[in-house]
N, C-alpha and C positions, 0 to 999 in steps of 0.2 A: 505432544504425544496424543492427547485426547482428540485434537483436530484430525490427525491422520487416521485414527480409529473411526471417527464419525464419517470422514470422507470415504474410507474403504467400505464401510457398511452401506453408505448411500450408493456407491458404485456397484456393489454386489447385488443390492436390491433392484437396481434399475436394469441390470442385465442378468443373464443366466449365471448361476454360480460358476465362477472361474477361479480355481485355486492358483492360477498362474499370475494373478494380479499382485504385484509387489509394490512396496512403497516408492520405489524408483519410478514406476509407471505413473503413479498418482502425482508425485512431485513435479515431474517434467512433462506432464500433459499427454501421455500416451494413452488417451482414451477419447471417446467421441461424444463428450458432453460439454457443450460450450458454457453452460451455466456453472458447472463444477470447475472448469478451467478459469472462469472469471473470478469465482470466489478464491480459488487457489492463488491466482496472481495478485488479487487485491491484498490478501494477507501477506504474501511474499514481498510485495512492493512496500507495504507499510513497515514490515520488519527491516527491510533494507534501508529505508530512509529514516528510521527511528533515531539512530545515533547522530546523523547530521542535524536533524531537527532539534532534538533535545539539547545537543551541545550548543547550537546557535541560540536557542531560546534561553538557556541558562546564562551564556556569556552576555547576551543582550540585556537580560534582566539585572545581572549583577554589575557589569562594567559599562553598560550603555544606558539606554533609556527604557524605563519600565513600560511606558505607554507604547513604545515601538515593539517591545516584546509581546504585549497583549495583542496589538494589531497583527503582527506577523504570525503569532500562534493561532489566532482566529482564522486568518486566511489559509494557513496550512491545514487546519482541521477540516475546514469546509472543502478544500481541494481533495483531501483524502476521502471525504464522504462521496464525492462525485467520481472517484476513480473506478469503481465497479461498473457504473453506467457507461463511462467513456470506454473502458476496455471491452465491454460487451458490444457497443455500437461500432467500434473500429478505430483505426488510427487517427483520423483527423479530430475526432471527438475526445480521444484520450489526451490530446495536448491541452484541452481546456481544464484538465485536472492536474497534469504534471507541471505545466507551465507556472501557474500560480503557486504551486507547492515549492518549486525550486526558487521562484522569485522571493517567497517569504523567507527562505533560508538565507539567500544572498542579502536581502534587505536587513535582516536582523544582524548579520555579520558586518554589514556596512556601518551600522550604528555603533558597533563596538570599535572598529578600526579606523573610522573617519571622524 
């Protein structure tokens, strides 16, 4: 909730006051601010991938190898840190963030089930 209020305030400060700006427009990128879209998608992607990451981290730490969970968790956190940069720069650079993130989830799950 606080995030959407701050984004809407930023959007309204940047442009002339437009009472037609709705939460739907902010969430789905119907505005012309690439930095705001980058922040919005970085947060959205982190929230979307939170459950697979936390589930695989927990399973790996409890039923697999703790050192593998530490390694996979570190790789995942670093990949999330580079996501906004990759999203802002475009598609080929975005893979340098999402690829290692997905790899770390698969790696941790492989330590549990193999």
